[in-house]
Structures are given as C-alpha cells and as structure tokens.
C-alpha positions in Angstrom: 140.2 15.9 24.2 136.1 16.8 24.6 137.1 18.9 27.3 139.6 20.8 25.7 137.6 21.5 22.5 134.4 23.1 24.7 136.8 25.1 27.0 138.1 26.2 23.4 134.8 26.9 22.0 134.0 29.0 25.1 136.9 31.1 24.9 135.9 32.0 21.6 132.6 32.8 22.3 133.5 35.1 25.4 135.8 37.0 23.0 132.9 37.3 20.9 130.8 38.7 23.5 133.7 41.0 25.4 133.7 43.0 21.7 130.0 42.9 21.0 129.8 44.6 24.6 132.4 47.1 23.8 131.0 48.0 20.8 127.7 48.5 22.3 129.0 50.7 25.1 131.2 53.0 22.9 128.7 53.2 19.9 128.1 56.9 19.7 125.8 56.4 17.1 128.1 58.3 14.4 128.3 56.6 10.8 131.0 57.1 7.7 130.2 56.5 4.2 132.4 53.6 2.8 133.6 56.0 0.5 134.8 58.3 3.0 137.0 55.7 4.9 138.5 54.5 1.9 139.5 57.8 0.9 141.1 58.5 4.4 143.4 55.4 4.1 144.3 56.2 0.5 141.8 53.6 -1.3 139.3 53.6 -3.7 136.7 51.2 -4.4 138.5 50.2 -7.7 141.4 50.1 -6.0 140.9 47.7 -3.3 139.3 45.6 -6.2 142.8 45.3 -8.1 144.4 44.0 -4.7 145.4 40.5 -4.4 143.3 38.5 -2.0 146.4 37.5 -0.2 147.8 41.1 0.7 
C-alpha cells in the first residue's frame, strides 16, 4: 500500500510539472486585467460574490 501511495503522489507531481512546463513554454507575457476577463464571461466582481460556493 505504501508503494501505491508513493506512485499516486509521483503521478500528481508529474502532472503538476507538465502543467508548469506547458505554461512556461506557451507564455507570451500578455496579461489581462481581472475585470476584462470577468466581462468577457459575462460577470462582474459583484456577480461572482453573489454566487453560491457550490455552483
């Protein structure tokens, strides 16, 4: 069981590493303000605050 737990942790760590590497490789340096992103998805800071945590 200990070995299986080690493998599970290693899998999770490798998945995180792959995500970090993919983001680093594709990052073009462009950033968007949070309010612009929220607007693009039809939200505001206020509308997010009103959402139930389970939605």
